[in-house]
N, C-alpha and C positions, 0 to 999 in steps of 0.2 A: 504493500500500500504506500510505503514511503517513495519508492521509485516512481510509482504511478502518479503520485501527487506532484513530484518535482518535474516529471515529464510534461504534465498538463500545465504546471506553473511556468515552465520555460516559454511556452507559446503564449500564455496569458500575459506575462511580463512584456513580451514584444508587442502585443496588442495595446497594452496600457501605455507603453512608450510612444506608440504612434498617435494615440489619442491626445497625449500631452505634448506631442511634437518636440520631444527631447532629442537632442543630437548627442549620441553617445558612441564610444568606440565599439568595435566588433566583439571585444572580449567582455564588455560590460555585463551582458545578460548571463553568459556562462559563469562568470565570476560571481555574480549576485546569487544565482541559483545554487552554486556549490557552497557559497558562504552560508546560505540558509540551511542547506542540507546538513552541514557540519554542526551548525548551531542547534538544530532541533534534535539531532541524534545524540550529540554529546551532552546538551542541556537536559534532554529527557532522561538519559541514563544517570547523570550525576544528580539530577533532581530527585529521582526515585531513591537513589542511595541515601541522600541526605534527609529527605522528608519522610520516607516510608519504612526503611529497613536498615538504618545505619548500624545498629548493634550486630546484626548478622554479618554485614560486610566488614566490620572491624574485626570480628572473630575469624572470618574466612575471606581475606582480601582477594584471593584468586577468583572468587565468584564475581568480582566486579566486571571482568571481561567476558563473562558467560552470558552474552546478550541473547543467545538462543534459548535461555531459560526465562526470558521475559524480564519485565521490570523497567517500564518507561513512564515517566511522569509528564502529563500534559502541561502542568504549570511549569515544570522544569524545562520542557521543550520551548515554551514561549519565552521564558527568561533567557534561554540559550540563544534563541533567534535575536532577541533584543541586543544581547552582548555582541553577537556576530555582526549584526547590522551596524552597530556603533563603530566597530573596527573597520568595516567596509566603507562606511561613510567618511571616516577620518582619512583612510587611504585614498579614496577617490575625491576627497575634498568636496563632498556634497552634504547638504543638510540631512541629518538623521531623520527628521520628521518627514521630509519629502520622499526619501527612499523607503521609509517604513509605510507611508501611505500608498506608495506605488505597489508594494507587494502584499499588503495586508489582506486583500480579497482571497489570496491563495491559502491563507492559514485556515479559515473555517472549512474550505474544501478539503484540506488535509485532515482536519479533525473528523469530518464525515467519513472519509475513506478509512481512517484508522479505526473508527468505531465499527465499521463493517468488518474489518479484519478481526476485531475482538469478538464479534458475533460468530464469524465463521470458525474461529478457534474455540468457541464455547468457553470464553474466559471473561473475567470482569462482569459476570452476570448479575442479575438483580436479586432483590430480597425474596424470601419465600412468601407466597401469598395464596389466599383462597379465591382471589379474583379470577374471573374468566379470562382476563388479559394476562395470561401466564404461559410459560413454555417449560417443557422438561428437557434439560440439556443432557447430552450423553455423558458429560463429566460428573453429573449429579442426578442420576435417574430416580432418586428417592423423593425429590421435591419438585414442585412446580414453582417457577420463579418469574418475576417480571423480566421481560427482555430489555433490560436497561440500556444495553448497547444500541438498540434500535431507537430508544427514546433519545439518547445522546446524539445519535446520528441525525435524527430529525431536528432537534432543538439547537444543540451546539454547532452542528454542521450545516444542514440545509437552510434552516431559517436565518441563521446569522450570515451565511454566505449571500443569500438573496438580498438581505438588507444592506450589507456592506457593498456588494457589487452595484446595487442600484444607486448608492450614495457616493460612489467613488469619484465622480466628476462634479457633484453638486456641492460638496463641502469644500470650500476653497482654502480655509485656514489650515496650513500644514500642522499635522499632529492630531487634530481633532478626530479624524477618521480612525486612526490607530487606537487612540484612547477609547473611542466608542466601541470598537471591536472588543477590547478587553472587558468593558462593562457588560456588553451583551453576552459574551461568552460566560462570564462569571455568574451572571444572573441565571442563565439557563443551566449552567453546571450546578449551581446551588439547588435548583429545582430537581434536576435529574438525580441528585444524591439521595433524595427521599425514596427512590426506587432501586438504587444500586446497593449491592452488598458491600459493606465496608471491608477494607483489607483485614484479613484475619489477625495479623500481627499488631494491628492498631485498634480496630473495633470502633466503638462510639466514644466520643470525648465529652466535652462540657455539655450538659443538658441534652445528651443524645445527638449532638452535632457530629458530623464526620470531619476528617481532616480536609477533605475536598471542599466542604462548605466553609471552613475556617479560612483556608487559603483564598477562596473566592471572595469572601468579605474583605480580606486584606487587599486583594487586587482591585476591587471596586473602589475602596477608599483611596488608594494610590492614584487610580485613573481619574477620579473626580478632582483630586488635587492637581494632577497634570493639566486637566482642562482649565481649571481655575487659574493656574499660572499662565497658560497661553492667553487666555482672555484678558488677564490683568496686564500682561506685557503689551498686548495689542492695543 
């Protein structure tokens, strides 16, 4: 799903550049897509290690490189992309906000495809329920669960992609579109967490909240602060 995301993203970035009538070098798009790929993979892995299972990886550091055993954090992936784009923008001498707004519609598309991958792998499934809106996964045949991967695919992926894609040329102030994506993603992630089974090693935290919900609240607060700073400077 990652290679599929960045293959589609390669052509979308070229489309967005034509819309904005940017004059860039022939290496700009390949460099940008590679930068994002490294950011999301490294950030996603490091984020999972730090946020979700740090004691295990401290005890067994060799497991850090065992990416085939899973363990990718979406919040970590987003943070990794932010750091990678910051380096890219500095090297290319471009505004970080401008390059972030250029590629941000690709991110919810990637979220959607990754959630489909989770569904196909029968992983990160939902909470046990008596609702008719449930499925029995082959990895847990004893319970009927919410297909939370499909809920996240629809909300965090498709809905956010449609909104951000539609607004990509309508929001003129650099940075607003990127912060808006983070707010929308975090809101829908917060909602989806009510259907998703928490990670076994973490479980429920304060007042039944999940780690995903806590991280989403933090991201929303930071994003609102980012928008406030942009508006204030403008």
